C-alpha positions as semicolon CSV with decimal commas, in nm:
position;residue;x (nm);y (nm);z (nm)
1;M;0,000;0,000;0,000
2;R;0,145;0,336;-0,101
3;G;0,162;0,595;0,170
4;H;0,400;0,875;0,254
5;G;0,681;0,938;0,498
6;I;0,650;1,172;0,794
7;K;0,958;1,339;0,938
8;L;1,015;1,267;1,305
9;S;0,921;1,570;1,510
10;I;1,116;1,692;1,811
11;Q;0,846;1,535;2,029
12;R;0,889;1,190;1,871
13;R;1,268;1,207;1,882
14;M;1,251;1,289;2,252
15;V;1,034;0,983;2,323
16;I;1,253;0,759;2,104
17;D;1,563;0,865;2,298
18;L;1,382;0,801;2,626
19;L;1,279;0,450;2,518
20;Y;1,628;0,374;2,382
21;F;1,772;0,410;2,732
22;A;1,465;0,275;2,913
23;R;1,508;-0,062;2,740
24;A;1,848;-0,102;2,909
25;A;1,688;-0,087;3,254
26;P;1,546;-0,424;3,371
27;T;1,228;-0,285;3,525
28;V;0,962;-0,490;3,701
29;P;0,614;-0,364;3,804
30;V;0,467;-0,417;4,149
31;Q;0,105;-0,324;4,217
32;K;-0,099;-0,273;4,534
33;D;-0,471;-0,210;4,561
34;M;-0,507;0,077;4,807
35;S;-0,799;0,211;5,006
36;V;-0,800;0,590;5,048
37;G;-1,170;0,657;5,108
38;E;-1,117;0,913;5,386
39;L;-0,867;1,098;5,166
40;V;-1,115;1,107;4,878
41;A;-1,379;1,258;5,108
42;A;-1,138;1,511;5,260
43;R;-1,017;1,621;4,917
44;A;-1,373;1,659;4,788
45;A;-1,450;1,895;5,078
46;C;-1,161;2,132;4,993
47;R;-1,228;2,472;4,842
48;N;-0,943;2,416;4,595
49;R;-0,891;2,042;4,566
50;P;-0,522;1,941;4,559
51;R;-0,415;1,747;4,251
52;W;-0,396;1,374;4,292
53;T;-0,058;1,383;4,121
54;A;0,072;1,617;4,392
55;I;-0,073;1,391;4,661
56;F;0,090;1,073;4,528
57;V;0,421;1,244;4,449
58;K;0,453;1,376;4,804
59;A;0,349;1,042;4,954
60;F;0,612;0,856;4,750
61;A;0,881;1,109;4,845
62;L;0,793;1,070;5,214
63;V;0,833;0,693;5,177
64;A;1,168;0,748;5,005
65;E;1,288;0,941;5,311
66;E;1,242;0,619;5,510
67;I;1,357;0,370;5,243
68;P;1,694;0,481;5,098
69;E;1,681;0,227;4,814
70;L;1,419;0,452;4,653
71;R;1,681;0,727;4,636
72;R;1,948;0,515;4,468
73;A;2,050;0,468;4,106
74;Y;2,265;0,222;3,914
75;V;2,540;0,413;3,733
76;K;2,845;0,304;3,532
77;I;3,099;0,588;3,568
78;P;3,377;0,535;3,669
79;Q;3,265;0,172;3,720
80;P;2,926;0,012;3,793
81;H;2,802;0,107;4,139
82;L;2,496;0,241;4,323
83;Y;2,468;0,612;4,396
84;E;2,244;0,739;4,677
85;Y;2,087;1,087;4,685
86;P;2,009;1,277;5,008
87;T;1,661;1,380;4,893
88;S;1,415;1,292;4,618
89;K;1,349;1,478;4,297
90;A;1,038;1,389;4,097
91;T;1,019;1,405;3,719
92;I;0,653;1,424;3,621
93;M;0,552;1,378;3,259
94;I;0,272;1,608;3,145
95;E;0,124;1,647;2,797
96;R;0,129;1,979;2,613
97;E;0,071;2,070;2,251
98;Y;0,368;2,182;2,043
99;H;0,324;2,283;1,679
100;G;-0,011;2,107;1,659
101;E;0,114;1,776;1,801
102;P;0,097;1,635;2,155
103;A;0,432;1,655;2,333
104;L;0,555;1,500;2,656
105;C;0,705;1,760;2,884
106;P;0,912;1,658;3,191
107;I;0,849;1,871;3,500
108;S;1,090;1,860;3,795
109;V;0,981;1,886;4,160
110;K;1,271;1,916;4,404
111;D;1,235;1,751;4,745
112;P;0,856;1,704;4,725
113;A;0,851;1,541;5,070
114;N;0,915;1,883;5,226
115;Q;0,687;2,087;5,004
116;P;0,320;2,159;5,078
117;L;0,067;2,005;4,841
118;R;-0,036;2,356;4,739
119;A;0,316;2,438;4,616
120;I;0,343;2,115;4,414
121;G;0,001;2,179;4,262
122;E;0,091;2,537;4,170
123;L;0,407;2,415;3,998
124;L;0,206;2,163;3,794
125;E;-0,058;2,424;3,710
126;H;0,212;2,665;3,593
127;A;0,373;2,397;3,377
128;S;0,034;2,309;3,226
129;T;-0,058;2,665;3,128
130;V;0,255;2,874;3,071
131;P;0,368;2,912;2,707
132;L;0,619;2,639;2,624
133;E;0,870;2,905;2,526
134;N;0,880;2,998;2,896
135;L;0,905;2,643;3,029
136;R;1,270;2,582;3,113
137;E;1,258;2,201;3,119
138;F;1,095;2,175;2,777
139;Q;1,337;2,422;2,621
140;R;1,632;2,228;2,762
141;W;1,506;1,899;2,617
142;K;1,427;2,067;2,287
143;R;1,784;2,193;2,258
144;L;1,918;1,847;2,339
145;T;1,693;1,679;2,083
146;R;1,830;1,902;1,807
147;V;2,182;1,769;1,864
148;P;2,282;1,503;1,604
149;R;2,182;1,158;1,726
150;P;2,528;1,005;1,797
151;F;2,629;1,302;2,015
152;R;2,281;1,326;2,166
153;R;2,285;0,962;2,273
154;L;2,633;1,011;2,419
155;L;2,508;1,305;2,626
156;W;2,213;1,096;2,748
157;W;2,447;0,811;2,846
158;I;2,683;1,040;3,036
159;G;2,393;1,212;3,213
160;L;2,246;0,880;3,322
161;N;2,576;0,732;3,442
162;I;2,737;1,011;3,646
163;G;2,562;0,988;3,982
164;R;2,548;1,355;4,078
165;Q;2,450;1,476;3,731
166;R;2,189;1,204;3,684
167;G;1,988;1,344;3,974
168;N;2,018;1,698;3,841
169;F;1,913;1,611;3,486
170;F;1,666;1,325;3,533
171;G;1,556;1,327;3,896
172;T;1,539;1,027;4,129
173;F;1,193;0,893;4,035
174;G;0,943;0,942;3,758
175;V;0,565;0,981;3,746
176;S;0,342;0,890;3,452
177;V;-0,036;0,889;3,500
178;Y;-0,339;0,876;3,267
179;S;-0,613;0,840;3,527
180;A;-0,769;1,176;3,434
181;F;-0,869;1,003;3,108
182;N;-1,017;0,703;3,296
183;A;-0,728;0,491;3,172
184;E;-0,409;0,347;3,316
185;S;-0,082;0,198;3,198
186;L;0,026;-0,136;3,341
187;H;0,402;-0,109;3,276
188;P;0,523;0,230;3,150
189;L;0,892;0,240;3,062
190;S;1,158;0,465;3,210
191;P;1,538;0,471;3,251
192;L;1,494;0,585;3,614
193;T;1,521;0,359;3,918
194;T;1,150;0,390;3,997
195;L;0,842;0,510;3,811
196;L;0,519;0,579;4,001
197;N;0,186;0,510;3,834
198;Y;-0,171;0,484;3,964
199;G;-0,507;0,406;3,811
200;V;-0,852;0,560;3,830
201;I;-0,952;0,652;4,185
202;G;-1,302;0,530;4,261
203;R;-1,559;0,718;4,468
204;N;-1,516;0,448;4,731
205;G;-1,145;0,529;4,751
206;R;-1,013;0,215;4,585
207;V;-0,711;0,268;4,359
208;A;-0,440;0,051;4,206
209;A;-0,095;0,202;4,265
210;R;0,214;0,069;4,089
211;I;0,587;0,118;4,110
212;M;0,811;0,007;3,824
213;Y;1,158;-0,054;3,969
214;D;1,508;-0,128;3,843
215;H;1,591;-0,478;3,966
216;R;1,962;-0,393;3,966
217;V;1,902;-0,150;4,252
218;M;1,656;-0,336;4,474
219;D;1,427;-0,637;4,500
220;G;1,051;-0,669;4,476
221;A;0,995;-0,713;4,849
222;T;1,137;-0,363;4,906
223;I;0,884;-0,218;4,663
224;A;0,601;-0,416;4,823
225;R;0,693;-0,267;5,160
226;A;0,718;0,079;5,002
227;L;0,367;0,052;4,858
228;R;0,230;-0,063;5,193
229;R;0,400;0,230;5,366
230;M;0,273;0,472;5,099
231;E;-0,086;0,365;5,169
232;E;-0,026;0,430;5,540
233;I;0,116;0,777;5,466
234;L;-0,173;0,863;5,234
235;N;-0,414;0,777;5,515
236;S;-0,224;0,965;5,785
237;V;0,026;1,242;5,702
238;I;-0,130;1,334;5,366
239;L;-0,485;1,302;5,501
240;E;-0,403;1,542;5,785
241;E;-0,257;1,798;5,542
242;V;-0,562;1,777;5,312
243;R;-0,797;1,819;5,609
244;S;-0,606;2,132;5,709
245;L;-0,679;2,301;5,374
246;P;-0,962;2,557;5,347
247;R;-1,302;2,395;5,318
248;A;-1,549;2,456;5,039
249;A;-1,829;2,700;5,129
250;A;-2,170;2,551;5,204
251;R;-2,457;2,633;4,969
252;A;-2,710;2,896;5,064
253;N;-2,972;2,637;5,177
254;G;-2,722;2,499;5,424
255;Q;-2,648;2,187;5,227
256;P;-2,283;2,094;5,168
257;A;-2,123;2,179;4,835
258;P;-2,172;1,899;4,579
259;K;-1,893;1,649;4,535
260;T;-1,730;1,566;4,205
261;A;-1,572;1,249;4,078
262;A;-1,269;1,137;4,274
263;G;-1,053;1,133;3,964
264;D;-1,110;1,498;3,874
265;G;-0,811;1,730;3,881
266;A;-0,549;1,459;3,843
């Protein structure tokens, strides 16, 4: 069948580079069904509901403070070894439109464990609405993607294999979520040590949370314990912070403000 060729856009080249290095990481998914019903109710009662992405990112980072394996990376320079970071740095993939085509845009959140949910949400809102010309992370990746492929791949490899620079350029864990579209990915790929992913959050507070992990850095039991601890943190530390946020105003007839679907505002 005769068709026509389409030149690879900057967006596609960026994803191809990401997958090229992701395939070298032997990642394994671990999933836990969580119950966060009280958190769903507390969030629904907020005047400005915090983003679920901010909630899960902070919860994961708080777990990583307790479990150092979540802050480690396998690197090869000067020789293969594990490198441990003092704090976490999240790299969250969001979708923006660039020249009429969807584009993945990595957003960095430094030390989310010690940031309020409001600050993380404001950062994500800014990244979702500011012109891409003013988004530093996207402009940096765009410049890199314009470098000829052999040199570009070399820069990627160096960045991923020098411990200190890896954290600066790529972060310590990734986040990729589609739940706002009532969909979820079972095993997204990433060159990072861990990638956090969660499914659609039901009104009853049931949600499937997953961590893809690099088996060179840790074993599955560590991730299973991390997911169990994350559920505990969601239902304690995060729940308390959400309950402390300003409440939604009651309606004039004295009835509470109507609730929306739990998955809104991912």
